[in-house]
C-alpha positions in Angstrom: 113.8 88.2 100.1 115.6 85.6 97.5 119.3 86.1 97.1 120.5 87.9 93.6 122.3 85.7 91.6 125.9 86.1 89.8 127.9 84.1 87.3 130.8 82.3 87.3 132.3 82.0 83.7 135.2 78.8 83.7 136.6 78.9 79.8 133.4 77.9 77.5 131.4 76.7 80.6 129.3 79.1 83.0 128.6 78.4 86.4 125.7 80.0 88.2 126.3 80.8 92.0 123.7 81.8 94.8 125.2 84.7 96.7 123.4 83.6 99.9 124.2 79.6 99.9 127.4 79.2 97.5 125.7 76.5 95.1 127.2 76.3 92.0 124.2 75.1 89.4 124.4 73.6 85.9 124.9 76.1 83.4 126.9 74.1 81.0 127.0 74.7 77.1 127.5 71.1 76.3 124.5 69.4 77.8 124.6 67.5 81.3 124.4 64.1 79.3 127.5 64.8 77.8 129.1 66.0 81.1 128.4 63.2 83.3 129.7 60.7 80.5 132.9 62.7 80.0 133.3 62.3 83.9 132.6 58.6 83.9 134.5 57.9 81.3 137.3 60.5 81.0 139.7 60.2 78.1 142.7 59.8 80.4 143.3 60.4 84.5 146.5 61.8 85.6 149.0 61.3 82.8 147.8 63.3 79.7 149.5 64.9 76.3 146.7 66.8 75.3 146.8 69.1 77.4 143.7 71.1 76.1 141.8 67.6 76.4 143.0 67.4 80.2 141.7 70.8 81.4 137.9 70.3 79.5 138.0 67.0 81.5 139.2 69.2 85.1 136.3 71.3 84.2 134.1 68.3 83.8 135.1 67.2 87.4 134.2 70.8 88.8 131.4 71.0 87.7 130.4 67.7 89.6 132.3 68.8 92.3 135.0 66.4 92.1 137.5 69.2 93.4 140.8 67.4 94.1 140.7 65.4 90.6 140.0 69.1 88.6 143.0 70.6 90.4 145.4 67.7 90.2 145.0 67.6 86.3 145.5 71.6 86.6 148.4 71.3 88.7 150.0 68.9 85.9 149.1 71.3 83.4 151.3 73.8 85.0 154.2 71.2 85.5 154.1 70.8 81.9 153.5 74.8 80.8 153.7 76.5 84.1 152.5 79.9 81.7 149.3 78.1 81.2 146.6 80.6 81.7 143.7 78.3 81.5 145.2 76.2 83.8 145.5 79.2 86.1 142.2 80.6 85.8 140.5 77.3 86.6 142.7 76.8 89.8 142.0 80.4 90.4 138.0 79.0 90.0 138.6 76.1 92.4 140.1 78.1 95.0 137.5 80.4 94.8 135.0 77.4 95.4 136.6 76.3 98.3 136.8 79.6 99.8 140.1 79.7 99.2 139.7 84.0 98.0 143.6 84.9 98.3 144.9 82.4 96.2 142.3 82.6 94.0 143.2 86.2 93.5 146.7 85.5 93.3 145.7 82.6 90.8 143.5 84.6 88.3 145.9 87.6 88.5 149.0 85.8 87.2 146.5 84.3 84.2 145.2 88.2 83.4 148.9 89.3 83.5 149.9 86.6 80.8 146.9 87.1 78.7 145.0 90.6 79.7 142.7 89.9 76.6 140.6 87.4 78.4 137.7 89.1 79.6 136.5 86.1 81.7 139.6 86.2 83.7 138.4 89.3 85.0 134.9 89.1 85.4 136.5 85.7 87.7 138.3 88.2 89.5 135.3 90.3 90.2 133.6 87.6 91.7 136.5 87.0 94.1 136.9 90.7 94.5 133.2 90.8 95.6 132.9 88.2 97.9 136.4 89.8 99.9 133.9 93.1 100.1 136.4 94.6 97.7 133.7 96.6 95.4 135.2 99.2 94.1 137.8 96.9 92.6 135.3 94.4 91.9 133.5 96.9 89.5 137.1 98.0 88.2 137.4 94.1 86.9 134.0 94.2 85.7 134.8 97.1 83.2 138.1 95.5 82.3 136.0 92.8 81.0 133.4 94.5 79.3 136.4 96.8 77.6 137.4 93.7 76.5 134.1 92.1 75.6 131.1 95.1 75.1 129.0 92.3 74.8 129.7 90.2 77.6 126.0 89.9 79.1 127.3 87.9 82.1 129.4 90.6 83.6 126.8 93.1 83.3 124.8 91.1 85.5 127.6 90.6 87.8 128.7 94.2 87.7 124.5 94.8 88.5 125.0 93.0 91.1 127.7 95.1 93.0 126.2 98.2 92.0 122.8 97.2 93.7 125.0 96.1 96.7 126.2 99.4 96.9 122.7 101.0 96.8 123.5 102.6 93.5 119.9 101.6 92.4 119.9 103.1 89.2 123.3 102.2 87.7 122.1 98.5 89.0 119.2 98.9 86.8 121.3 100.1 83.8 123.8 97.3 84.1 120.9 94.5 84.0 119.0 96.2 81.4 122.3 96.0 79.1 122.7 92.0 79.9 119.2 91.4 78.5 119.2 93.6 76.2 122.8 91.4 74.7 120.7 88.3 75.8 116.9 88.4 75.9 116.9 85.2 77.1 119.0 85.5 79.9 116.8 84.4 82.8 118.5 85.5 86.1 119.1 88.7 85.0 115.6 89.6 84.8 115.4 87.6 88.3 118.0 90.4 89.7 115.9 93.2 88.1 112.8 92.0 89.7 114.9 92.1 93.0 115.7 95.4 92.3 112.4 96.9 91.1 110.3 95.0 94.5 113.6 96.8 97.2 112.2 100.1 94.8 108.6 99.0 95.2 108.4 99.6 92.1 105.9 96.4 91.4 104.6 96.6 88.5 108.0 96.5 86.9 108.9 93.7 89.4 106.3 91.8 88.2 106.9 92.5 84.2 110.9 91.6 85.2 109.5 88.3 87.3 107.0 87.3 84.5 110.1 87.4 81.8 111.9 85.2 83.9 109.7 83.0 84.3 109.0 82.6 80.3 112.3 81.9 80.0 112.4 79.1 83.1 108.9 78.3 84.2 110.9 76.1 86.7 112.5 78.6 88.7 111.5 78.5 92.2 112.9 81.6 93.6 111.4 83.7 90.9 108.0 82.2 91.7 108.7 82.7 95.3 109.5 86.9 94.7 106.4 86.9 92.0 104.4 85.7 95.2 105.3 87.7 98.0 104.9 91.1 95.3 101.3 89.6 94.6 100.3 89.0 97.8 101.4 92.5 98.9 98.8 93.4 96.4 96.4 91.3 98.0 96.2 89.0 95.2 96.2 86.1 97.3 95.0 83.4 94.9 98.1 83.6 92.5 100.3 84.2 94.9 99.1 80.6 97.0 99.6 79.3 93.3 103.3 80.4 93.0 104.3 79.4 96.6 103.0 76.0 95.6 104.3 76.1 92.0 108.1 77.2 94.0 107.6 73.8 96.3 106.9 71.8 93.8 109.7 72.1 91.6 112.4 72.4 94.7 110.4 70.0 97.8 113.0 71.7 100.0 112.6 75.2 99.4 111.6 76.0 103.3 111.6 80.0 102.6 108.9 79.0 99.8 106.9 76.7 102.2 106.7 79.9 104.7 105.0 82.0 102.5 102.8 80.2 101.5 102.0 79.7 104.9 101.6 83.3 105.8 99.5 83.6 102.2 97.4 81.0 103.6 96.8 82.9 106.8 95.7 85.9 104.6 93.1 84.2 103.5 92.0 82.3 106.7 92.9 78.7 105.6 94.5 78.3 109.2 94.5 74.7 109.0 96.9 74.7 105.5 99.2 77.5 106.9 99.9 75.2 110.0 100.5 72.8 107.2 102.8 74.7 105.3 104.7 76.3 108.2 105.5 72.8 109.8 106.4 71.5 106.5 109.1 74.6 106.5 109.9 73.7 110.0 110.2 70.0 108.7 113.4 71.1 106.1 114.7 74.0 108.1 113.9 73.4 112.3 115.7 76.6 113.0 113.6 78.4 110.8 112.6 81.7 113.0 110.7 82.8 111.1 108.0 80.0 110.5 108.1 79.7 114.0 106.5 83.4 114.6 104.6 82.8 111.9 103.4 79.4 113.4 103.0 81.5 116.5 100.6 83.5 115.1 98.3 81.2 113.4 98.1 79.2 116.9 97.2 82.6 118.9 94.7 83.1 116.5 93.0 79.6 117.1 93.3 80.0 121.1 96.3 77.6 121.5 97.8 79.9 123.8 100.3 76.7 125.0 101.5 76.1 121.8 101.6 79.7 120.6 103.5 80.8 123.2 106.5 78.3 122.9 106.6 78.7 118.8 106.5 83.0 119.9 110.1 82.7 121.8 111.3 82.3 118.5 111.1 85.9 117.9 114.5 87.2 118.9 115.5 85.0 115.7 114.0 86.4 113.1 115.3 88.5 110.6 112.0 90.3 109.3 109.1 91.3 112.1 106.0 93.7 111.4 107.1 94.7 115.2 110.4 96.5 117.1 111.5 94.1 119.6 113.8 96.2 122.4 116.3 93.3 123.4 118.1 93.8 126.5 121.3 92.1 127.6 120.6 91.6 131.5 123.1 89.0 132.9 120.8 87.4 135.4 119.2 83.9 134.8 116.2 83.3 132.1 113.2 82.9 134.6 112.0 79.2 133.8 108.9 78.9 135.5 110.5 77.6 138.5 109.2 78.5 142.2 109.7 82.1 143.0 108.8 82.6 146.6 111.3 85.2 147.9 112.9 85.9 144.8 113.7 88.9 142.8 112.7 88.9 139.1 113.5 91.6 137.0 110.7 92.2 134.1 111.7 93.8 130.5 109.5 95.2 128.6 110.1 94.6 125.0 107.7 95.7 122.1 106.0 98.9 122.2 103.3 100.8 124.2 100.0 99.0 123.2 101.9 95.6 123.8 103.4 97.0 127.2 100.1 97.7 128.6 98.5 94.5 127.4 101.3 92.6 128.9 101.1 94.2 132.1 98.2 92.6 132.8 100.2 89.3 133.9 101.7 91.3 136.5 99.2 90.8 138.9 99.3 87.1 138.5 103.3 87.1 138.5 103.1 88.7 142.3 100.6 86.0 143.3 103.8 84.0 143.0 105.3 86.0 145.9 108.5 87.3 144.6 110.1 90.7 144.4 109.5 92.1 141.3 111.1 95.0 139.2 110.0 96.1 135.8 112.0 98.0 133.2 109.6 100.0 130.7 109.0 102.7 128.6 109.4 105.7 131.0 106.4 107.5 129.9 104.3 104.5 131.3 106.3 104.6 134.9 103.5 107.1 137.0 101.0 105.4 135.7 102.4 101.2 136.4 103.4 102.7 139.5 100.4 104.0 140.5 98.7 101.0 139.6 100.7 98.3 140.9 102.7 99.7 143.8 104.1 96.4 145.2 106.3 96.5 142.3 109.4 98.9 141.3 109.8 100.1 138.2 112.3 101.5 136.6 112.7 103.7 133.2 114.1 102.1 130.2 117.1 103.8 129.3 120.7 103.1 127.3 122.6 102.2 128.7 120.6 100.2 131.5 120.1 101.6 134.8 123.4 99.9 136.8 121.1 98.6 139.5 119.2 96.0 136.9 123.0 94.7 136.3 123.4 93.4 140.1 123.1 89.9 139.8 121.4 89.7 143.3 118.2 89.7 141.0 117.5 85.9 140.4 115.8 86.1 137.0 114.9 87.9 134.5 112.6 87.7 131.8 111.4 89.6 128.6 107.3 90.3 129.3 106.4 88.6 126.1 107.7 85.5 127.8 105.4 85.7 130.6 102.8 84.1 128.6 104.0 80.7 128.6 104.0 80.2 132.1 101.1 82.6 133.4 98.6 82.5 130.7 98.9 78.9 129.4 95.0 78.9 128.3 92.2 81.0 128.4 91.2 79.8 131.9 94.4 81.0 133.3 93.4 85.0 132.3 92.3 87.1 135.6 88.1 86.1 135.6 86.3 89.8 135.5 89.1 91.6 135.9 87.7 95.0 134.7 90.5 96.9 135.6 94.5 96.8 136.4 95.2 100.1 135.6 94.6 103.6 137.4 94.8 106.7 136.0 95.2 109.9 138.5 91.9 110.4 140.2 92.6 114.0 140.6 93.3 114.9 136.8 90.1 111.9 135.5 87.5 114.3 137.8 89.2 117.8 136.0 89.1 116.4 132.7 85.8 114.9 132.9 84.2 118.4 134.4 85.9 119.7 131.6 83.9 117.8 129.0 80.8 117.6 130.6 80.3 121.5 130.6 81.3 121.1 126.6 79.2 118.3 126.1 76.0 118.9 128.5 74.3 115.4 128.7 75.8 114.2 125.8 77.5 110.8 125.9 81.5 111.6 125.7 82.9 109.4 123.0 86.6 109.0 122.5 88.0 107.9 119.0 91.1 106.7 117.4 91.1 105.6 114.3 94.9 104.4 113.0 98.3 102.9 114.3 101.4 104.9 113.3 103.9 102.6 114.8 103.6 100.2 111.8 104.6 99.8 108.7 102.7 101.2 105.7 101.3 97.8 104.1 99.9 96.8 107.9 98.5 100.0 108.4 96.4 99.7 104.8 94.4 97.0 106.5 94.1 98.3 110.1 93.1 101.9 109.8 90.1 103.4 108.9 90.0 107.1 107.6 87.7 109.7 109.1 85.4 109.3 106.0 84.5 105.8 107.5 83.4 107.2 110.3 80.1 109.4 109.3 78.1 106.9 110.4 79.2 107.4 114.4 80.0 111.1 114.0 77.2 112.1 113.0 75.0 111.0 116.0 73.8 114.3 117.7 73.3 112.4 121.3 77.4 112.1 121.3 79.8 114.7 122.0 83.3 113.4 120.4 86.6 113.8 121.8 89.8 113.2 119.8 91.8 110.0 121.3 94.2 109.9 118.3 98.1 110.9 119.2 100.3 112.7 116.6 100.0 115.1 114.7 95.7 114.9 113.3 94.8 118.4 113.7 94.7 119.1 109.6 93.1 115.8 108.6 90.5 116.8 111.6 89.8 119.5 110.1 89.2 118.8 106.7 87.1 116.1 107.7 85.1 118.6 109.5 84.9 121.1 107.3 83.4 118.4 104.4 81.1 116.9 106.7 79.9 119.6 109.3 80.7 116.9 111.7 83.1 118.6 114.6 85.8 116.2 116.9 86.8 118.1 120.1 90.8 118.0 120.1 91.9 118.9 123.5 95.2 121.0 123.7 95.8 120.5 127.0 96.6 116.6 127.0 99.7 115.1 124.7 99.0 111.9 124.3 102.1 110.7 123.0 104.3 112.1 125.8 102.0 112.4 128.8 100.8 108.8 128.9 99.6 109.5 132.3 97.3 112.5 131.2 96.0 109.9 128.2 95.3 107.7 130.7 92.9 110.0 132.8 91.3 111.6 129.8 90.2 108.4 128.6 88.7 107.8 132.2 86.8 110.7 131.8 85.0 109.2 128.8 81.6 107.3 128.9 82.7 105.1 125.7 86.1 104.8 123.4 85.5 103.8 119.8 89.0 102.9 118.0 90.9 100.8 115.6 93.7 98.6 117.0 96.4 100.3 118.2 97.7 101.9 121.8 94.3 103.5 122.8 92.4 100.1 122.7 94.7 98.5 125.2 94.9 102.0 127.7 91.1 102.0 127.2 90.6 98.0 128.0 93.6 98.2 130.8 91.8 101.1 132.8 88.2 98.9 132.5 86.5 101.1 130.3 83.9 100.3 127.5 85.9 100.1 124.4 85.1 98.9 121.1 87.6 97.9 119.0 87.3 97.8 115.0 89.6 95.0 113.2 90.0 94.6 109.9 89.7 91.0 108.3 93.1 90.1 109.2 93.1 91.3 112.8 96.5 90.8 115.3 97.5 87.4 116.6 96.1 89.0 120.2 92.0 89.5 118.9 91.4 85.7 117.6 88.8 84.9 115.1 85.4 85.4 114.8 84.8 86.4 118.6 83.4 89.6 120.1 85.1 89.5 123.3 88.8 89.0 124.5 90.4 86.9 127.3 93.1 89.9 127.9 90.5 92.9 128.5 87.1 92.2 130.3 85.4 95.6 128.9 86.0 95.6 125.2 83.3 94.4 122.5 84.9 93.9 119.2 83.7 94.8 115.5 84.8 92.7 112.7 85.1 93.1 109.1 83.0 90.5 107.0 85.5 90.8 104.1 89.0 92.8 103.4 88.5 96.6 103.1 84.8 97.0 104.3 84.9 99.2 106.8 81.1 101.0 105.7 79.5 97.7 107.6 81.5 98.1 110.8 80.9 101.4 110.9 77.2 101.3 110.2 76.9 97.8 112.8 78.8 100.2 115.1 76.4 102.9 115.2 73.1 100.8 115.2 74.8 99.4 118.1 75.2 102.2 120.0 72.1 103.7 119.4 70.4 100.6 121.0 72.6 100.7 123.6 73.1 104.7 124.4 71.1 104.1 127.7 73.6 101.5 129.1 76.5 104.3 128.6 74.9 107.0 129.9 
């Protein structure tokens, strides 16, 4: 999200300062052409009699970045008049601009001591104290400015910024509102108010504030960008794309705008345009990790594994990501794809359970390189992984890390997601016809299978799961399918349905069953969150698994079970686009939404397919 704006006033002149890039923009009451003429044809240079005129010149120099000349004039003014408060204040502003905050505080404090009736001096002091993270003192300075001048809109705006920074949202909102009440044309205060509402998820109010800012200044690129992100969150993608385009047209160097444009185009399925937008962002800022990560997503969706894995390596630098990363700090050098014969390599899992299971499919390929492999993973997966891949030593993840993993006798280390750049460079590199790479406990599987057969008779044993709990609400809205959509499947009398959904879902199932009359069996014996080995046995006991995209489908695919995955129109990168199969799992079939939010047709199609192929699953 773009940064809030604070306002710095020098004499009669206003500077706008962005707190993320520390750039000053034009906010002068004089027209820019007048400023340029004043600097180009100054009435005098370094010797002058008219101190006020000299300080006007110094302010003009300061505005165009000629700091040394501005400072020299101020020093001359102080030589003539050591108590010239305007010169002291302007020197303080200059010190602030170059990051000499202690000096700036001393100079402006001295000006206040000489003349404590200048509200702009207190406003400037507040800005500097904020940069020093002295927030309470900054608030006090702004209050002093407002006591002197209760109609000082810039001081209210700046006060709002500090209150916002302190997470005092109600008070910050009031400060911003006072700023725009005093000055209804105060564009930046509306912008700051929009950011506050956006963070609070008061999206309608955010939209209103951003629209008001754009009415005042239609060419405010940051407002266009932020309004675009709000509208994109409401799935108003056409409007978001238009705003992002406008933002980067206003500011062709606005790499964040290009990145957001790429995301919106991706949501619309316009992949080539999305790639171009991400590349524009990276041309401007080659180290912009979010654009690299978004580009990786698009390339994965296109099946361009070789280039996608390269971009995927930027995930560690991303400020905002939709999946958790468990960054580990091991002392061994990162494996670079070199010969591993008789070498020891530590592979560490980095993401959620589903990702750990999916990426573990590469471990058998790694073993073909004849290394000694140690894997650190979620402790709940250790029994299942150890049984399935006995040639590998599995160690449960803990903090701090197990001391044996810090031993420099280990030759290499690598996060599990980074194996793909060496082991899955294209689709041909995926293991052909590998139905399973995980093995559930045979005894537990047989016991559960008998239990379910006794309950179901000769009906098909079908496990269902309908949501992911490890994602944010925005992603959940697109991925999850409420039970009300499942009736075309759950109403089939030739199937016996068993819950595979992890989490506290009893009330949800009971409400559905009460309303529909279609039961779903909950096995109290299996805790699919805490005991994944039991969960694997439960899945292995079934004939078919039907689920939305979550850990259940990864477990089912890894075990080689027939599994149907119900996907939104905007799927995770791993599922690519359009196809009904996936190189990650050989026994998996994908059912996709044809348009966003249309779960009804997905379930109708799955139910029809189930009816046609019922004999194949018995």
